[in-house]
C-alpha positions as CSV (number, residue, x, y, z in Angstrom):
1,M,55.8,65.2,-69.6
2,G,57.9,66.2,-72.4
3,P,61.6,65.6,-72.8
4,D,62.3,69.3,-72.5
5,I,60.4,69.6,-69.1
6,L,62.3,68.9,-65.9
7,P,60.6,66.9,-63.1
8,R,59.0,69.1,-60.5
9,P,61.5,68.1,-57.6
10,V,64.5,69.2,-59.8
11,R,62.7,72.5,-60.6
12,A,62.0,73.0,-56.9
13,V,65.5,72.6,-55.9
14,C,66.9,74.8,-58.7
15,S,64.4,77.4,-57.9
16,H,65.4,77.5,-54.3
17,L,69.1,77.9,-55.1
18,L,68.3,80.7,-57.7
19,S,66.2,82.5,-54.9
20,Q,69.1,82.2,-52.5
21,T,71.4,83.6,-55.1
22,L,69.1,86.5,-55.8
23,L,68.7,87.2,-52.2
24,S,72.3,87.3,-51.4
25,A,72.8,89.6,-54.4
26,V,70.2,92.1,-53.4
27,S,71.0,92.0,-49.7
28,S,74.1,93.9,-48.5
29,V,74.1,91.6,-45.5
30,S,75.7,88.0,-46.2
31,S,73.3,85.8,-44.3
32,A,73.7,81.9,-43.7
33,K,72.1,80.2,-46.7
34,S,69.8,77.3,-46.2
35,P,70.9,74.2,-48.1
36,S,69.2,74.0,-51.6
37,K,67.9,70.3,-51.3
38,V,64.7,68.5,-51.9
39,C,63.6,65.3,-50.3
40,I,61.2,63.1,-52.2
41,Q,59.7,59.6,-51.4
42,L,60.0,57.1,-54.1
43,L,57.2,54.6,-55.1
44,D,59.0,51.9,-53.1
45,G,59.0,53.9,-50.0
46,R,62.6,54.9,-49.9
47,Y,63.6,58.7,-49.8
48,L,65.8,60.5,-52.2
49,V,67.6,63.9,-51.6
50,L,68.2,66.1,-54.6
51,H,71.1,68.7,-53.9
52,A,71.7,71.8,-56.2
53,S,74.8,73.9,-56.4
54,R,76.1,76.4,-58.8
55,M,78.7,75.5,-61.4
56,Q,80.6,78.7,-62.1
57,Q,81.8,79.0,-65.7
58,L,84.8,81.0,-66.9
59,N,82.9,81.9,-70.2
60,G,79.0,82.1,-70.3
61,P,76.4,81.9,-67.6
62,D,76.7,79.7,-64.7
63,Q,75.0,76.5,-64.7
64,I,73.2,74.4,-62.0
65,A,74.4,70.8,-60.9
66,V,71.8,68.5,-59.3
67,R,73.2,65.7,-57.3
68,L,70.9,62.9,-56.2
69,E,71.6,60.5,-53.2
70,Q,69.5,58.1,-50.8
71,A,68.2,60.1,-47.9
72,I,69.7,59.2,-44.5
73,P,67.9,59.7,-41.2
74,Q,69.4,63.2,-40.5
75,D,67.7,64.3,-43.9
76,L,64.4,62.8,-42.9
77,L,64.2,63.8,-39.3
78,P,63.3,67.4,-39.9
79,L,60.5,66.8,-42.2
80,L,58.9,63.8,-40.5
81,A,59.1,65.4,-37.1
82,E,57.2,68.3,-38.6
83,S,54.7,66.0,-40.3
84,H,54.1,64.4,-36.7
85,G,53.8,67.9,-35.0
86,L,56.7,67.5,-32.8
87,S,58.0,70.4,-30.7
88,A,61.5,71.8,-31.0
89,R,62.6,70.0,-27.8
90,E,60.8,66.7,-28.8
91,R,62.8,67.1,-32.2
92,E,66.0,67.8,-30.1
93,L,65.4,64.8,-28.0
94,L,64.6,62.5,-30.9
95,G,68.0,63.4,-32.3
96,Y,69.6,62.1,-29.3
97,V,67.6,58.8,-29.3
98,L,68.7,58.4,-33.0
99,R,72.2,58.6,-31.8
100,S,71.5,55.9,-29.3
101,Y,71.8,58.1,-26.2
102,S,70.4,56.7,-23.0
103,S,67.7,58.7,-21.1
104,K,70.4,59.6,-18.5
105,E,72.7,60.9,-21.2
106,I,69.8,62.8,-22.9
107,A,68.9,64.4,-19.6
108,A,72.5,65.6,-19.1
109,A,72.9,66.8,-22.7
110,M,69.6,68.8,-22.6
111,N,69.9,70.0,-19.0
112,I,66.7,68.4,-18.0
113,S,65.7,65.6,-15.5
114,A,65.4,61.9,-16.6
115,Y,61.7,62.4,-15.6
116,T,61.3,65.2,-18.2
117,V,63.0,63.0,-20.7
118,Q,60.5,60.2,-20.1
119,D,57.7,62.9,-20.5
120,H,58.9,64.1,-23.8
121,L,59.3,60.5,-24.9
122,K,55.7,59.8,-23.9
123,S,54.6,62.8,-26.0
124,I,56.7,61.6,-29.0
125,F,55.3,58.2,-28.7
126,A,51.7,59.4,-28.6
127,K,52.2,61.8,-31.6
128,T,53.9,59.1,-33.7
129,S,51.6,56.1,-32.6
130,V,54.9,54.3,-31.5
131,Y,55.0,53.1,-28.0
132,T,58.5,51.7,-27.4
133,H,61.8,53.5,-27.0
134,A,63.5,51.2,-29.5
135,G,60.9,51.6,-32.0
136,S,60.7,55.4,-31.9
137,S,63.5,55.8,-34.5
138,F,62.2,53.2,-36.9
139,G,58.6,54.4,-36.3
140,I,59.1,58.0,-37.1
141,L,61.6,57.6,-40.0
142,Y,59.8,54.9,-42.0
143,P,56.0,55.0,-41.6
144,V,55.0,57.9,-43.9
145,S,53.7,56.5,-47.0
146,N,51.6,59.4,-48.1
147,L,54.4,62.0,-48.5
148,R,55.5,62.1,-52.1
149,M,57.5,65.4,-52.4
150,I,58.6,67.8,-49.7
151,V,59.9,71.1,-50.9
152,P,63.2,72.5,-49.6
153,F,63.7,72.4,-46.0
154,K,66.2,73.9,-43.5
155,E,68.5,71.9,-41.3
């Protein structure tokens, strides 16, 4: 790769930002924009999030700023849940598990019975090959070693 070529994740996050800008310029309706961010996995297994935003200039064309930061579980949950094929309700329930809610608290928050919570957990465990409640957050957030780049995702 030459010095004048940006890495693919940087191009992806910038392209997403530009497409959002074009859509809002063409559309007369102001819709909620999805964040312009890309999550990538580094060679050592850690994840990195790239965020893009426009820098408006007084003179000349606008520029794009790209910010890099270490991914946190909230960044990883949507893409890892999708890679494991979790349903929307399973993703919602997993979010409560990651916030250390008890099964009883999850049931109340989701307006379901504690038995249904357990059924969802069993399904999550089966899909992620993790079989303990305590291991579910660690098992789903850190096992994926074959993901190298994930294009922009919605929160």
